[in-house]
N, C-alpha and C positions, 0 to 999 in steps of 0.2 A: 301254685298249689294244684291246679288242674293237671299239669304235667306229671306231678308226683302221683296224683290219683290214677292217671292213665297207666303208669308203670306198675303200680300196685295191682291194678285191675288186670293187666296183661299176665303177670306172673300167677295170680290166683286162678284165672280162667284156664290158662295153659296147663298148669299142673292138675287142676281138677278134671279137665276134659281128657287129658292124654295119659296120665300115670295109670299103671295097672292097679287094680283094686287092692292087691296085696301090699302095695306101697303106700296106701292111704293111712297106714298107722306109723309112718316114719316121722322123724323129727322135722325133716324138710317140709313134708306136706302139712304138718301141724302149724309151723311158722308161716307157711304160705297162706293157709286159711285164716290165720290170725291177721296177717296183713290185708287180707281180703275184706275185713270188717271196716276198713277205712275209706275205700273209694266212694261208696254210695253216700255216706255222711259228708265227705268232702265236696262232692259234686253239688249236693243239695244245699249245704251251708254256703258255698261260694255263689250259688244262684241267688241266695238272699243278699249277700254282700254286693254283688253286681247290680241287683235290683235297686238297692239303696243308692248306689252311685248314679245310676240312670235317673232315678226319681229326683235326687238332689240337683242334678244338672238341669232338669226340666223346671224345677221350682225356681232355681236361680235365674233362669231365662224369663221367668214370669208366665210360663205356660199355665193355663187354667187347670184347676184340679180335675175337672171332668175330662179335658183333653188328655192330660197326663195319664189318668186312669185308663182311658180307652187305649192309648198307645201301649201301655205296659200289660194290660189284660189281654190285648190281641196278641202280643208276643207270647204270653203264656198259652193262649189257645193254639198258637202255631206249634209250640213244642208238644202240647197234648196231641195235636193232630199227627205230628211226626211219630209219636209213640204208637198211635193206632196204626199208622202206615207200616211201622216196623213189625208189629204183630201180624199184619196181613202178609208181609213179605216172608216172615218166618213160617207162617202156615203154608203159603204157596210153595216154598222151597222144600218143606217137609211133608207135602201132601201124601196122603195114604197111611202115614204112620204118626202124624201129629194130630192129637184130638182137636176137634173144632173149638172146644172150650178155651184153648190157648189164645184164641182171638180176643178173649175178654179178660185175659190175665193182666193184673195190675203190675206194670213194670216201672222202672225208674223214670223213663221219659214221661209216662203218664202222670206220675206224682210230681215231677218237676213242673210240668205244665199247669196242673191244678194248683200247686203251691204258689206259682207266680201269679195266677189269676186271683187267688185269695189275698196275696200281698198287695196286689193292685187295689183291691177293695179296701183293705186296711189303710193304705196310704191315702186313698180318697177320703175316708172318714176322718183321718188324722190331719187333713189339710187345714191350713190357717192362712190368714192374710200375711203374717210375718213368717219368713222362711225359718228363722230360729225356733219359733213356737211350733211350727209344723214338724220340724226335726225332733224336738223334745217329745211331742205327742206321739210321733211315730216310734221312737225308741221305747217309750213306756208301753205302748200298745203291742209292739212286737215282742217284748219280753213277757208281757202278760199272756199273750196268745201262745207263745212257746211253752210256758209253764202250764197253761191250761191243757194244751194238747198232751203234754207229758203225763199230767195227773189223771186225765180221763182215759188214757190208753189201757191200763190194767182192767178196769171194769168193762170197757167196750170189747175186750178180748175174752172176758169170762162172764161175769154175772149180769152185765148190762148189754149183752150182745143183741144187736137189732135183727133178731131172727125173722121178724115179720117182713123184712126186705127180701127181694129176689137175690140169689147169691151173687150175681154180677154187681149189684149195688152195694150189698154188704161187704163185698171184697174190697171196695174202696175205703171202707171204714176200718176193717180189721184184717184184711187179707185172707179171708176164709176160703175163697175160690170155690172149688167143688168138693172140698174136704169137710170133715165133721168139725174141725177146729181151725182157728186162724193159723196161718203158716208164716214162720219167721223169715223165710227166704223171699217173700213177696214185699211189695212196697205200698202199703195202705197209708192213708192220711195220718192215721194214728199208729205209730208215733212219728213217721218220717217227716211230716211237714214241720214238726217242731224245729228241726235243723235249719230249715229255710228261714223261719221267723227269728231264730237266734242269729243267723247270718245277717238278716235285715237290720237287727239292732246294732250289730258290730259295724256294719257298713255306715249307718248314720252316725255312730260314735266317732268315726274317723273324721267327719266333717264338723264336729263340735269345735268350739273355740280352743279348748285345750288340745284337741287332736291336731288342729292346724298349726298351733304354736309349738307343740312339742310332740312331733310325730313319733320319734324314736321312743320317747317316754311312754306314749300311749301303747305302743306295741309291746314294750316291756311289761306294762301292766296287764296286757292280754295274756302274756306268758305266765305271769304270777297268778292271775285269775284262773288260768287253766290248771295250775298245780293245786290251787285251793279247791277247785271244783272236784278234782280227782280225790283229794283227801276227804272232802265232804261225802262223796259217793261211797267211799269205802267205810267211812264212819257210820253212815246211815245203814249200809248193808250189814254191819256188825251189830247194830242196835237190836235189842229184842222187840222193839215196837214195830208192829206191822199194820199198815193202813188198809191193806187189801186182803180179801179172802184167799186169793191165789197169789203166791209170790214167785215170780219168774225173773230173776235179776238179769239174766243174759239176753232176754228178748223183749219183754214188754214193760219192765219196771222203770219208773222215772230215775232211779239211782243209776242205772246203766247208761241212760241217755245223758245224765249229768256227767258221768265219767267220759263219755265220748265227746261231749261238748268241751270238756277240759282238754282232752287230747287235741281237738281241732284248734283250740286257742293257742296251745303250745306250738303246734305245727305252724300256725299263722305267724306267730312271733319269730320262730326260727327261720321261716321262709323270707320274712321281711329282712332279717339280718343278713341272710344269704344273698338276697337280691341287692341290698344296699352296700354291703361291705365284702361279700364273698365272691366266689368264682363266677357268679352270674354277671359280674361286671368285667370279666376278662375275655369275652368273646362269645362264640356260639354256644347256646345251652339247649341240649335236646329236651329238657323238661319244659323250658319256656316255649319251645317250638311246638311240642305236643299239646301244651295247654291252649294254644291259639286255635286248634282244630279238634278239640276233645270230642265233640259230638260226632264228627266224621270218623275219627279213628275208633270210637266206641262202636259205631254202626258197622263198619267194615270188618273189624277184627272178629266180631261175634260169628260171622259166617265162616271165617277161616279157622276158628277154634272149636265152636260148638255146632256149626251148621253143616249143610251138605258138602261144602267145599273145604272141610277140615283138612289141613295139610298133613296131619298125622293120624294114625288109627286111634279112635277114641278108646280109652281105658286099655291100651295095649302097648304102652311104651315104658321103657326103663327111665330112670332119673336122667342119665346123660342125654338120651334121645329127646326127652321132653324139654330139657334145658336148651338143647340145640334148636328145637322148634320155637321156644320162647324167644331166643335171640333173633331168629328169622322174623317172627312177628314184630318184635320191637323195631328192628331196622327197616322193615317194610312199611310199618305205620309211620315211622319217622320220615321216610322218603315220601310217602303219600302226603304227609302234613306239609313238607317243604314245597312239593309241587302245587298243593292247594293254595298255599300262601303266595307263591310266585304268580300263580294264575290270577288270584284276586288283585294283587298289586298291578299287574299288567292291564287287567280289565278296567281298574279305576283310572290308571294313567291314560288309557285309550279314550275313556269317556270324558276325561278332563280336557283332552286335546281335540275333541270332536268340534266341527264347525259350529254346532248349536251351542256347545258349552262356551266356546270362545266368543260367540256373538252375545251370549248372555252376560259375559263379564266385560 
């Protein structure tokens, strides 16, 4: 799924950065931007799923709740730190024309790191002497937190805005940044962290007794649940009942978040089928490869698409030229991913064969 998110991200960023402005009203651009609504939820959702897998393994090993929390929270802090470092790099490379306020912009790495730290706290509170009990408590807490975040988003964007906070702090709540109103293109905790907690619940569900006994059935249920979620979202949107003073379906409303969670569940079910019975079993898969180094290719491609080292003139390309640039980015990032994977494997093999490692074994 991370590989799919990478490909969708590449095409959205490339067409957005390079296409001429007069081509932004074309069907291609419209579909490109629609596809661009999926990578961020996918990355954040999968962070929750991965977090559950790591936590489950730590619990099964008998790791103390405090030690497990420290390990997972520190990983979240590391990702948050990388987000800050990325903003510093972007500012340094764009010095003189990039405003200093961009250093404090809430981007996806920031929210990934914060969400992981919050999930670590939640799993610590949900810990129990019995692994099954801890898992059940974690599922309930994760679903409850996701729903709470979704329901609080509209007022925190409108009538309950924490205007008493400095804008850098408020921006982590609703993405206001330096503007008068919250911005939908930023990544505040509300609503984006809801995807992480939804993924956390899904990850723990995989380890339930039913999930272990009937894996294919569980993922089929995920797909069916996704279809049901989309149907509920559309039904709620068509209802005359409104819970909030301001109704913005496409940005801050829980109904849209429910729809996107439904889409994520359908993708999860389809990717499971593809990996178990489809072409993923027949050899090399570019999507699986990109998914192994998603952070690296995200970081690098941004500079060659949006940054100072853009390989094509920004907002100055035709559709064929921008498409050629997209193909160059895709194959370049795939090559970078392969090199990174091979380097990592060689480094591990070298450490395993070192005299110290041999003596230890």
